N, C-alpha and C positions, 0 to 999 in steps of 0.2 A: 761390369755384369753381363757382360755379352761376349760367349766364344764363338769367335767364325770360324768359318771352315777352315780346315788347312790345306785343302788342294789346292792346287793352281787353279787359275783361268785361262781359256782361249781368247786370244785377240787376234781376230782375221781383220786385216788391213788389204785393203784393194784400191786399184786406181786404173784409169784406162792407161796404156803403156804410153810412158813418158809422162805421166802424172806425177812423180817422183817420190812414189813411196817408199824406193828402195833407200833414197838419200835422207828421208823422214825418219825411216827405221832405225839408220845406222847411226844418226845422232841420239835419238831415243835411247838405244842402247849404251851407249856413252853417259848418259844422265841418269837411267834409271837401275837400280839395284833389283835383284830377282826377277829379271827378263831372260829369256832365252829364246833365239829366233831358230824356226825349223828350217832346214836347209831342205828346199825342194830339189827332187829329181827331174831330170828334162832330158831329152832326146834331140833337143836343138843343139845346134853348132855351137860351140866355144867361140865366143868372142873375144879380141886382143884384151879387153880389160877385165875378162872374168877371170876368177880365182877358183879351180875347183875345190869343193867342199865348204867354200864359203858362200860363193855366187849362188851354184848350183852344185849339185853331183850329177856330172854328164855322163850318160850311157848311151848305147845304142838303140834304136828302134827296136831291134831286136830282143836287146837285153831288158828294155822296158816291158815290153808285151811279154815276157816271161815272167816279170816280176808281178804283173798283175795277175796271172794265172797263179801265182803263189800267195794272193792275198797281202801281198806286201806293205800296199798303201791305204792309209784310210780314205783316201779319194784322190781321183785323178781325172784328168780332162784334156782334150785336145786342141791346142790353140794355134790358129796359123800352120797348120801342117804338122806341129810339134805336139809330143805329149809331155806334161807337167802334172806332178804328183807328189803328195805328202805322205812319208814314210809314217807307219802306226806306231812302230814300238817307243821310238826314241821320245815320243809327245807322252803317252803313257807315263814312261818313266818320270820325266820331269814334273808333270801335273801331280804324282805321287808323291813327290818330295817337296811339293809347296809352291815351285817354280812356275810362275806364268809363261806360257808359250805364244810368240807371236808367230802367225800364219801370215806369210806375203805370199797370197795367192790371186788367181785372175776371179774376175765375177762369176764363171761358171762353177768354178771349184768352191766359192765362198757358198754358192748355193747349194751344193752337195752337202759340204759342214752343216750349214743350217739345218737339213734335215737329220744330219748324224747327231751334231750335239748343238742344239737349240740355245743353250744358256750362253753360248760364246757371245762375245761383245764385237759388233759388226761395224769398222770404222770405213768410211770411203772418203778416200785422198782426192780431192777435186782441183783439177788444173784451174788457174785462174781464166783463163780463156781458151778459146780452141786456136788461135793466132799462138799464143805462147805455146801451146802443146805443138802445133805444127814446127816451130823453131827447133823445139827438144829434140824432136824425133829427126828432123832432117841435120841436126848438129852433130848427132851419133854417127852418121854416115855408115850406117852398118846395113841398112836395107836398100833393096832395088827400088825404081818408083813404083812397080808393079804390087811389091810387099808394102809399101807406104800407103798407097792407095788403100789396100787391105785393112791397113791398121787403122785408119782414118774412119772408114766405114764402121769397122766394128767400135771403135771408139764412140760413135753416136749412139749406136745400140747399147753401149756399155754406161754411159750417161743415164739413160732412162732408167736403168736398174738401180740408181741411188735411193729408191724409195722403200728397197729392201732391205737397207742398213739403217743400224741404231743411230748412228752419229754420221753427218758429213764434215768434213772440214777443208776449206779452199787453201790450197798450196801456194800462196802469193808470197808471203817472208816466212822462208825456213824456221827461224829460230821460234816465232810466233806460232807457227804449225806444229812443231816438236811440243812445245808448252801446251797447247790445247789437248794434243794427243795424250800427254803424260796426265792432264788433268782428268779426261775421261777415265783412264785406266785407276786414279786413285778414287774419284766418286765411283765408279763400281764396286770397288772392295766394301763400301757401305752400303751396298743395297740391302734388303731385309731378308732375301733369299740366299744371303752369304752366311747367316746365322745358324749356327750348328745347335746352340742351346743360350738359354737366360738361365743365369746363376747368380745367388747371392754369397758375396764374401762372408769370412767368419763371423766378423761384428753384425754385418747386418742380419746374419741368421740367428745371434743371439737374441737382438732386438726382436725379430721377427717370435721366436718360440715365445719369449718372455710376453710381449703381446697376446700371443693366441693364449698361453695359459691364464694370463689377467682376465680376457675375455669368458673362457671357461669359467674361471672361478665365481666371476659375477653372475653369469649366467645360472650357474648351479646355486647359487645364493637367491638369486631371484625366485627361482622356481620352487625352493622350500619354503620361502616367505608366502 
């Protein structure tokens, strides 16, 4: 009796650096169908474990700024001295096909998306503790001590932004975290604002017409009497 919107929905997933959102999303994509991860473009240097076109689309700072002028991005932000942006056209194509789009973006980028696409689903992945977060960042061994301190200070500020999200999931146990995020996406499909129209199937329509006709006849007879 209910026809839901065929367009996909945008799912914004953020966390402080080292919060584990990338790992959560990778596992989610393995388990969930009809999900597509938008690959962000960045000007940050490529790391040893990065896969171009999968982790990020890597460009120079000059190329990124050129794309800004060409209105290539849905949103973009600067984080720890590097640009990060969300390409516009691929997202529109997937949504029109009814595919849900995951945006793995930083807190500032999520704020930009909220202004542009307020009906998006906003999920914040929270580390279980600051100590755990520090260990994760140090284990990467990709940043200097100065960079690490910059990230720690930014993390404190980012955690305070959690109230701007629809959901918060503590990433203590990976499997449980993935299940919770999957449940959120599933539940969002049932929201009333996803309903395009309410309709009756053939049998129900026949019954409805008969009842309407019977009411009309009874009313006519009553008026005549």
